[in-house]
MIDOSE-1310 file (N, C-alpha, C; in nm, 2 decimals, decimal comma, always signed):
residues 115
mggs	-0,63/-6,41/+3,47/-0,76/-6,46/+3,47/-0,86/-6,36/+3,41; -0,98/-6,38/+3,43/-1,08/-6,29/+3,38/-1,19/-6,36/+3,30; -1,30/-6,30/+3,28/-1,41/-6,36/+3,20/-1,54/-6,29/+3,23; -1,64/-6,35/+3,18/-1,77/-6,30/+3,19/-1,88/-6,41/+3,21
ivnv	-1,96/-6,40/+3,30/-2,07/-6,49/+3,32/-2,20/-6,41/+3,31; -2,30/-6,46/+3,23/-2,43/-6,40/+3,23/-2,53/-6,50/+3,26; -2,60/-6,48/+3,37/-2,71/-6,57/+3,41/-2,84/-6,51/+3,36; -2,93/-6,60/+3,33/-3,06/-6,56/+3,28/-3,16/-6,59/+3,39
ssla	-3,23/-6,48/+3,43/-3,33/-6,48/+3,53/-3,46/-6,45/+3,47; -3,54/-6,37/+3,53/-3,67/-6,33/+3,48/-3,72/-6,21/+3,55; -3,80/-6,13/+3,48/-3,86/-6,01/+3,55/-3,96/-6,06/+3,66; -4,00/-6,19/+3,65/-4,08/-6,25/+3,76/-4,01/-6,25/+3,89
avsg	-3,88/-6,24/+3,89/-3,81/-6,24/+4,02/-3,84/-6,11/+4,09; -3,87/-6,00/+4,02/-3,90/-5,87/+4,08/-4,05/-5,86/+4,11; -4,14/-5,91/+4,02/-4,28/-5,89/+4,03/-4,34/-6,00/+4,13; -4,27/-6,11/+4,14/-4,33/-6,22/+4,23/-4,42/-6,31/+4,15
spne	-4,47/-6,26/+4,04/-4,56/-6,34/+3,96/-4,68/-6,40/+4,03; -4,75/-6,32/+4,11/-4,86/-6,38/+4,19/-4,97/-6,44/+4,11; -5,03/-6,55/+4,17/-5,14/-6,62/+4,11/-5,10/-6,69/+3,98; -4,98/-6,69/+3,94/-4,94/-6,76/+3,82/-4,82/-6,85/+3,83
yvdy	-4,71/-6,79/+3,86/-4,58/-6,86/+3,86/-4,49/-6,82/+3,98; -4,55/-6,83/+4,10/-4,47/-6,79/+4,22/-4,35/-6,87/+4,24; -4,36/-7,00/+4,22/-4,25/-7,09/+4,23/-4,14/-7,06/+4,13; -4,18/-7,03/+4,01/-4,08/-6,99/+3,91/-4,01/-6,86/+3,95
aask	-4,09/-6,76/+4,00/-4,04/-6,63/+4,04/-3,94/-6,65/+4,15; -3,97/-6,74/+4,24/-3,88/-6,76/+4,36/-3,74/-6,82/+4,31; -3,75/-6,91/+4,22/-3,62/-6,97/+4,17/-3,54/-6,86/+4,09; -3,61/-6,77/+4,02/-3,53/-6,67/+3,95/-3,48/-6,56/+4,05
gaid	-3,55/-6,54/+4,16/-3,50/-6,45/+4,26/-3,37/-6,51/+4,32; -3,36/-6,64/+4,34/-3,24/-6,70/+4,39/-3,12/-6,68/+4,29; -3,15/-6,68/+4,16/-3,04/-6,66/+4,06/-3,00/-6,51/+4,08; -3,09/-6,42/+4,10/-3,05/-6,28/+4,12/-2,96/-6,26/+4,24
tfsk	-3,00/-6,32/+4,35/-2,93/-6,30/+4,47/-2,79/-6,37/+4,46; -2,78/-6,49/+4,41/-2,65/-6,55/+4,38/-2,56/-6,47/+4,30; -2,62/-6,42/+4,19/-2,54/-6,34/+4,09/-2,48/-6,21/+4,15; -2,56/-6,14/+4,23/-2,51/-6,02/+4,29/-2,40/-6,05/+4,39
gfak	-2,41/-6,15/+4,47/-2,31/-6,18/+4,57/-2,18/-6,24/+4,50; -2,20/-6,33/+4,40/-2,09/-6,39/+4,33/-2,01/-6,29/+4,25; -2,08/-6,19/+4,20/-2,01/-6,08/+4,13/-1,90/-6,01/+4,22; -1,94/-5,99/+4,34/-1,84/-5,93/+4,44/-1,73/-6,03/+4,47
evad	-1,77/-6,16/+4,49/-1,67/-6,26/+4,52/-1,56/-6,27/+4,42; -1,59/-6,27/+4,29/-1,49/-6,29/+4,18/-1,44/-6,17/+4,11; -1,48/-6,05/+4,16/-1,43/-5,93/+4,10/-1,28/-5,92/+4,10; -1,21/-5,96/+4,21/-1,06/-5,95/+4,21/-1,00/-6,04/+4,11
drir	-1,07/-6,14/+4,06/-1,02/-6,23/+3,95/-1,06/-6,18/+3,81; -1,11/-6,06/+3,81/-1,15/-5,99/+3,68/-1,26/-6,07/+3,61; -1,34/-6,13/+3,69/-1,46/-6,20/+3,63/-1,58/-6,12/+3,66; -1,65/-6,09/+3,55/-1,78/-6,01/+3,56/-1,90/-6,11/+3,56
vnvv	-1,99/-6,08/+3,65/-2,11/-6,16/+3,66/-2,23/-6,06/+3,65; -2,32/-6,09/+3,55/-2,44/-6,01/+3,53/-2,56/-6,10/+3,50; -2,67/-6,03/+3,50/-2,80/-6,10/+3,48/-2,88/-6,03/+3,38; -2,94/-6,11/+3,29/-3,05/-6,06/+3,20/-3,18/-6,12/+3,25
rpgf	-3,28/-6,03/+3,27/-3,41/-6,06/+3,31/-3,51/-6,04/+3,21; -3,55/-6,14/+3,13/-3,65/-6,12/+3,03/-3,79/-6,10/+3,09; -3,87/-6,02/+3,02/-4,01/-6,01/+3,06/-4,09/-6,11/+2,98; -4,20/-6,06/+2,92/-4,29/-6,14/+2,84/-4,23/-6,16/+2,70
iytd	-4,16/-6,27/+2,68/-4,09/-6,30/+2,56/-4,17/-6,41/+2,49; -4,18/-6,40/+2,36/-4,26/-6,50/+2,28/-4,18/-6,63/+2,27; -4,21/-6,72/+2,36/-4,14/-6,86/+2,36/-4,25/-6,96/+2,39; -4,21/-7,09/+2,38/-4,30/-7,20/+2,41/-4,33/-7,22/+2,56
mhkd	-4,26/-7,15/+2,65/-4,28/-7,16/+2,79/-4,42/-7,14/+2,83; -4,49/-7,04/+2,77/-4,62/-7,01/+2,81/-4,72/-7,12/+2,76; -4,70/-7,16/+2,64/-4,78/-7,27/+2,58/-4,76/-7,39/+2,66; -4,64/-7,43/+2,69/-4,61/-7,55/+2,77/-4,67/-7,54/+2,91
ggev	-4,69/-7,42/+2,96/-4,75/-7,40/+3,09/-4,90/-7,40/+3,09; -4,96/-7,42/+2,97/-5,10/-7,44/+2,96/-5,18/-7,32/+2,91; -5,11/-7,21/+2,88/-5,18/-7,09/+2,83/-5,12/-7,04/+2,70; -5,16/-7,09/+2,59/-5,10/-7,06/+2,46/-5,10/-6,91/+2,43
drvn	-5,20/-6,84/+2,47/-5,21/-6,70/+2,43/-5,17/-6,60/+2,54; -5,10/-6,65/+2,64/-5,07/-6,57/+2,76/-4,99/-6,44/+2,72; -4,89/-6,45/+2,64/-4,81/-6,34/+2,61/-4,89/-6,23/+2,53; -4,97/-6,28/+2,44/-5,06/-6,18/+2,36/-5,16/-6,12/+2,45
rlap	-5,21/-6,20/+2,54/-5,32/-6,14/+2,64/-5,26/-6,03/+2,72; -5,13/-6,05/+2,76/-5,07/-5,95/+2,86/-5,00/-5,84/+2,78; -4,98/-5,85/+2,66/-4,90/-5,75/+2,58/-4,95/-5,61/+2,60; -5,09/-5,58/+2,61/-5,13/-5,45/+2,63/-5,09/-5,38/+2,76
sipm	-5,05/-5,47/+2,86/-5,01/-5,41/+2,99/-4,86/-5,37/+2,99; -4,79/-5,41/+2,88/-4,65/-5,37/+2,87/-4,64/-5,23/+2,82; -4,56/-5,14/+2,87/-4,55/-5,01/+2,82/-4,52/-5,00/+2,67; -4,44/-5,09/+2,62/-4,41/-5,08/+2,47/-4,52/-5,15/+2,39
krrg	-4,62/-5,21/+2,46/-4,74/-5,26/+2,40/-4,71/-5,38/+2,30; -4,61/-5,45/+2,33/-4,58/-5,57/+2,25/-4,50/-5,67/+2,33; -4,49/-5,79/+2,28/-4,41/-5,90/+2,35/-4,27/-5,89/+2,29; -4,18/-5,94/+2,37/-4,04/-5,94/+2,32/-4,01/-6,06/+2,24
qpee	-3,90/-6,06/+2,17/-3,85/-6,17/+2,09/-3,73/-6,23/+2,15; -3,71/-6,36/+2,14/-3,59/-6,42/+2,20/-3,46/-6,36/+2,15; -3,46/-6,31/+2,03/-3,34/-6,24/+1,97/-3,30/-6,12/+2,05; -3,40/-6,05/+2,10/-3,37/-5,93/+2,18/-3,30/-5,96/+2,31
vaea	-3,34/-6,07/+2,37/-3,28/-6,12/+2,49/-3,13/-6,16/+2,46; -3,11/-6,23/+2,35/-2,98/-6,28/+2,31/-2,89/-6,16/+2,28; -2,94/-6,05/+2,23/-2,85/-5,93/+2,21/-2,80/-5,87/+2,34; -2,89/-5,87/+2,44/-2,84/-5,82/+2,57/-2,73/-5,91/+2,63
ilwl	-2,75/-6,04/+2,61/-2,65/-6,13/+2,66/-2,52/-6,12/+2,59; -2,53/-6,10/+2,46/-2,41/-6,08/+2,38/-2,33/-5,96/+2,42; -2,41/-5,85/+2,45/-2,34/-5,73/+2,49/-2,27/-5,74/+2,62; -2,34/-5,81/+2,72/-2,27/-5,83/+2,85/-2,15/-5,92/+2,84
lsnk	-2,15/-6,01/+2,75/-2,03/-6,10/+2,73/-1,92/-6,03/+2,66; -1,95/-5,92/+2,59/-1,85/-5,85/+2,51/-1,76/-5,76/+2,59; -1,65/-5,71/+2,53/-1,56/-5,61/+2,59/-1,63/-5,48/+2,61; -1,74/-5,45/+2,53/-1,81/-5,33/+2,54/-1,87/-5,31/+2,68
asyt	-1,89/-5,42/+2,75/-1,94/-5,42/+2,89/-1,83/-5,44/+2,99; -1,71/-5,41/+2,96/-1,60/-5,44/+3,05/-1,60/-5,38/+3,19; -1,68/-5,28/+3,21/-1,69/-5,22/+3,34/-1,83/-5,24/+3,40; -1,90/-5,35/+3,36/-2,03/-5,38/+3,40/-2,03/-5,51/+3,47
sgtf	-2,06/-5,51/+3,60/-2,06/-5,64/+3,68/-2,16/-5,62/+3,80; -2,23/-5,72/+3,83/-2,33/-5,72/+3,94/-2,46/-5,64/+3,89; -2,48/-5,64/+3,76/-2,59/-5,56/+3,71/-2,70/-5,65/+3,65; -2,82/-5,59/+3,65/-2,93/-5,66/+3,59/-2,98/-5,58/+3,47
idva	-3,00/-5,65/+3,36/-3,06/-5,58/+3,25/-3,20/-5,65/+3,23; -3,30/-5,56/+3,24/-3,44/-5,61/+3,22/-3,47/-5,59/+3,07; -3,50/-5,70/+3,00/-3,54/-5,69/+2,86/-3,69/-5,72/+2,87; -3,77/-5,61/+2,89/-3,90/-5,63/+2,93/-4,00/-5,52/+2,88
ggr	-3,96/-5,45/+2,78/-4,05/-5,35/+2,72/-4,09/-5,24/+2,81; -4,00/-5,21/+2,90/-4,03/-5,10/+3,00/-4,11/-5,13/+3,12; -4,14/-5,26/+3,13/-4,22/-5,31/+3,24/-4,14/-5,30/+3,37
């Protein structure tokens, strides 16, 4: 057996996203908790379970939520002073799925510009 699962959560799971997306943050917190426990359950089967938690990534989610310029408005509060790109999230997922991450399980990678 063996394999790799990468769940996509959000940095909102850590911040709680008060006054904006508390419901979203709670659902992502559930993914984090599930992933941590499941990683331990399936470790004997050589299955790795990890989580990528994007921060402010330039996607349509913010526009669809009613605030087109949200990511640009919040970019100055990010230590790297810019929004992330979907490709940067994809690279983290690809690494976790690869054999280069063969000893990585139950781990969270925050793709969030240092936030």
